[in-house]
C-alpha positions as CSV (number, residue, x, y, z in Angstrom):
1,M,-16.3,-18.5,-16.8
2,G,-13.7,-17.9,-19.1
3,T,-10.1,-18.1,-18.9
4,I,-7.1,-15.8,-20.1
5,A,-5.1,-17.2,-22.6
6,T,-1.3,-16.9,-21.8
7,P,1.4,-16.0,-24.3
8,R,3.6,-18.8,-25.1
9,F,6.9,-16.7,-25.3
10,A,9.7,-16.3,-23.0
11,V,10.8,-12.8,-21.9
12,S,13.9,-12.3,-23.8
13,N,15.7,-10.5,-20.7
14,R,13.9,-11.4,-17.4
15,R,15.9,-8.5,-15.5
16,Y,14.2,-5.9,-17.7
17,Y,10.9,-7.3,-17.2
18,H,11.1,-7.4,-13.6
19,A,12.3,-3.6,-13.7
20,A,9.1,-2.9,-16.0
21,K,6.9,-4.8,-13.7
22,R,8.2,-3.0,-10.6
23,L,7.5,0.5,-12.5
24,L,4.1,-0.8,-13.1
25,D,3.4,-1.6,-9.5
26,I,4.8,1.9,-8.2
27,G,2.8,3.9,-11.0
28,V,-0.3,2.3,-10.3
29,C,-0.1,2.5,-6.5
30,L,0.9,6.3,-7.0
31,V,-2.0,6.9,-9.0
32,A,-4.6,5.0,-6.8
33,F,-3.1,6.5,-3.7
34,P,-5.5,9.4,-3.3
35,I,-8.7,7.2,-3.6
36,A,-7.0,4.5,-1.6
37,L,-6.4,6.7,1.2
38,V,-9.9,8.2,1.5
39,L,-11.5,4.6,1.1
40,G,-9.1,3.2,3.5
41,L,-10.0,5.9,6.2
42,I,-13.6,5.1,5.8
43,I,-13.2,1.4,6.1
44,A,-11.0,1.8,9.2
45,L,-13.8,3.9,10.6
46,G,-16.2,1.5,9.7
47,I,-14.4,-1.6,11.3
48,F,-13.8,0.5,14.4
49,L,-17.5,1.0,15.0
50,D,-18.6,-2.4,13.8
51,S,-16.7,-4.6,16.2
52,K,-13.9,-4.8,18.7
53,G,-10.4,-5.7,17.8
54,P,-7.7,-4.2,15.7
55,I,-8.5,-2.7,12.5
56,L,-5.7,-4.4,10.5
57,F,-5.2,-8.3,10.3
58,I,-1.4,-8.8,10.1
59,Q,0.0,-12.2,9.2
60,V,3.2,-13.9,8.1
61,R,3.1,-15.1,4.6
62,V,5.7,-16.4,2.5
63,G,7.1,-14.7,-0.5
64,R,9.2,-15.1,-3.3
65,K,12.2,-17.8,-2.8
66,G,10.6,-18.6,0.5
67,R,11.1,-15.2,2.3
68,L,9.0,-14.3,5.1
69,F,7.0,-11.2,5.4
70,K,4.2,-9.4,7.2
71,M,1.1,-9.0,5.0
72,Y,-1.5,-6.5,5.7
73,K,-5.4,-7.0,5.5
74,F,-8.3,-5.1,7.0
75,R,-9.9,-7.4,9.9
76,T,-13.1,-8.9,8.5
77,L,-13.6,-11.6,11.3
78,H,-14.4,-11.1,14.8
79,N,-11.5,-11.7,16.9
80,D,-11.9,-15.5,17.9
81,N,-10.3,-18.6,16.5
82,G,-12.0,-21.4,14.8
83,P,-10.5,-24.8,16.1
84,T,-10.7,-26.8,12.9
85,G,-9.1,-24.8,10.3
86,F,-5.6,-26.4,10.6
87,D,-6.8,-29.8,10.0
88,F,-9.0,-28.7,7.0
89,M,-6.2,-27.1,5.5
90,Q,-4.1,-29.7,5.5
91,A,-6.7,-31.9,3.9
92,Y,-7.3,-29.2,1.3
93,I,-3.7,-29.4,0.0
94,R,-3.5,-33.1,0.0
95,G,-6.5,-32.9,-2.2
96,E,-8.7,-34.7,0.3
97,V,-11.2,-32.1,0.5
98,G,-12.7,-30.4,-2.9
99,E,-15.8,-28.7,-1.6
100,A,-17.1,-27.3,1.6
101,G,-20.6,-26.1,1.2
102,S,-21.4,-23.3,-1.1
103,C,-18.0,-22.1,-0.9
104,G,-16.1,-24.7,-2.8
105,V,-12.9,-25.2,-1.2
106,Y,-13.1,-22.8,1.5
107,K,-15.1,-23.4,4.5
108,P,-17.9,-20.8,5.3
109,V,-17.3,-19.0,8.6
110,A,-20.5,-16.8,8.1
111,N,-21.1,-16.5,11.9
112,R,-17.4,-14.9,12.4
113,L,-17.8,-12.5,9.6
114,T,-18.4,-9.0,10.7
115,R,-21.2,-7.0,9.0
116,I,-18.7,-4.6,7.5
117,G,-16.3,-7.6,7.0
118,R,-19.0,-9.3,4.7
119,L,-19.0,-6.1,2.4
120,L,-15.3,-5.9,2.3
121,R,-14.9,-9.7,1.3
122,S,-17.6,-9.5,-1.4
123,S,-15.9,-6.5,-2.9
124,S,-12.0,-7.6,-2.3
125,L,-11.6,-4.1,-0.5
126,D,-10.2,-6.2,2.8
127,E,-7.0,-6.5,0.6
128,L,-6.3,-2.8,0.2
129,P,-3.7,-2.5,2.7
130,Q,-1.6,-4.6,0.8
131,L,-0.7,-1.7,-1.3
132,I,1.9,-1.2,1.3
133,N,3.4,-4.4,0.9
134,V,3.6,-3.6,-3.0
135,I,5.1,-0.2,-2.2
136,K,7.6,-2.0,0.2
137,G,8.4,-4.7,-2.6
138,E,7.2,-7.6,-0.9
139,M,4.6,-8.2,-3.1
140,S,3.3,-7.1,-6.8
141,L,-0.1,-6.0,-8.2
142,V,0.2,-9.4,-10.1
143,G,1.1,-12.8,-8.8
144,P,0.3,-15.9,-6.9
145,R,-1.5,-15.2,-3.8
146,P,1.0,-15.8,-0.7
147,H,0.2,-18.4,1.6
148,V,1.4,-18.8,5.2
149,P,4.3,-20.9,6.3
150,T,2.3,-23.8,7.4
151,E,0.4,-24.2,4.1
152,V,3.8,-23.9,2.5
153,A,5.2,-26.5,4.7
154,A,2.4,-28.8,3.4
155,Y,3.2,-28.4,-0.3
156,E,4.2,-31.1,-2.8
157,R,7.4,-30.6,-4.4
158,W,5.9,-28.9,-7.7
159,H,3.8,-26.7,-5.6
160,R,6.8,-24.8,-4.7
161,R,7.3,-23.6,-8.3
162,R,4.7,-20.9,-7.4
163,L,7.2,-19.1,-4.9
164,D,9.4,-18.2,-8.0
165,A,7.3,-15.0,-8.6
166,L,6.7,-12.2,-6.2
167,P,3.2,-12.9,-4.5
168,G,0.5,-10.5,-5.8
169,L,-2.9,-8.8,-5.2
170,T,-4.5,-10.6,-8.0
171,G,-3.1,-13.4,-10.3
172,L,-4.0,-16.0,-13.1
173,A,-6.0,-18.2,-10.5
174,Q,-8.0,-15.1,-9.2
175,V,-9.4,-14.1,-12.5
176,N,-10.2,-17.9,-13.4
177,G,-12.2,-18.6,-10.4
178,R,-10.6,-17.1,-7.2
179,S,-11.6,-18.9,-3.9
180,S,-13.7,-21.6,-6.0
181,L,-10.8,-23.3,-7.2
182,P,-9.8,-26.7,-5.8
183,F,-5.9,-26.2,-4.5
184,D,-4.2,-28.2,-7.4
185,K,-6.0,-26.3,-10.2
186,M,-5.3,-23.1,-8.5
187,V,-1.5,-23.8,-8.1
188,R,-1.7,-25.0,-11.8
189,Y,-2.6,-21.3,-12.8
190,D,0.0,-19.9,-10.5
191,V,2.8,-22.0,-12.1
192,E,1.5,-21.2,-15.6
193,Y,1.7,-17.8,-14.8
194,V,5.3,-18.0,-13.5
195,E,6.4,-19.7,-16.5
196,R,4.8,-17.3,-18.9
197,Q,4.9,-14.0,-17.0
198,S,5.2,-10.9,-18.9
199,L,4.2,-7.2,-18.7
200,A,1.4,-7.9,-21.5
201,L,-0.1,-10.8,-19.2
202,D,0.3,-8.8,-16.0
203,V,-1.8,-5.9,-17.8
204,R,-4.4,-8.4,-19.1
205,I,-4.9,-9.7,-15.5
206,L,-5.1,-6.5,-13.9
207,L,-7.8,-5.4,-16.3
208,S,-9.7,-8.8,-15.9
209,T,-9.7,-8.5,-12.2
210,V,-12.1,-5.9,-11.9
211,P,-14.8,-7.6,-13.7
212,S,-14.2,-10.9,-11.7
213,V,-14.7,-9.0,-8.6
214,L,-18.0,-7.5,-9.8
215,R,-19.1,-10.9,-10.7
216,R,-18.1,-11.7,-7.4
217,V,-16.7,-15.0,-8.4
218,G,-15.5,-17.1,-5.5
219,A,-16.3,-14.2,-3.2
220,G,-17.9,-14.5,0.0
221,C,-15.4,-17.4,1.3
222,V,-13.0,-17.2,4.1
223,P,-9.5,-18.9,3.3
224,V,-8.5,-21.3,5.8
225,A,-5.5,-19.2,6.9
226,L,-8.0,-16.4,7.9
227,Q,-10.0,-19.0,9.9
228,L,-7.2,-19.9,12.3
229,G,-6.8,-16.0,12.7
230,F,-3.5,-14.6,14.1
231,W,-4.7,-11.0,14.5
232,A,-2.7,-7.7,14.4
233,G,0.1,-7.8,16.9
234,S,0.6,-11.6,16.6
235,F,3.0,-12.6,13.9
236,S,3.0,-16.3,14.5
237,P,2.3,-18.2,11.1
238,F,-0.9,-18.7,9.8
239,A,-4.2,-18.9,9.1
């Protein structure tokens, strides 16, 4: 799969860039709201009928400059916890684990995915509730994907550079491999985005996200964070 070239120029006034980025976030959310509302209601009904448990998966994530926030997703797993996710996550960040079956760096948990969860993950529709996080200013449409506190605690020093931007629904790493990337390569894409971010790059990433999702690159894998599974109502860090 090809990569998106990033423009090698600095934004002359970072303040204006962030203001324009915020306007883009709000504008896209407002335009998408009617469709997102209808889709969300249909998905919520499907989750309710498909398996026991809450509609939403709510989890503490680390945002810009290390600020904690509660991130929303549609629940895609049965409401039970896997015992080995934490150890795998630690090894993954240290670079000791490069692959895990057909899902690359993420452990497959096909036996825990609900029927509708399989569809939501392959289409990335499980991320739809994060539009709420975007409206609240906790996330942006484009930026590094947010990690949970336990993952961030295991970062090497250079990994923390990715915390200099608002986390996003999609990002440079997502359009260049999604969940199939080794951890360090994913972080390198995130750091590259932080250093070169611009409104033009944001738009290009947004436009590249749809074909990336349609090709299902890196789809069907469940991040370690979600395997540990702290469900709605439990805001202890991590998965």
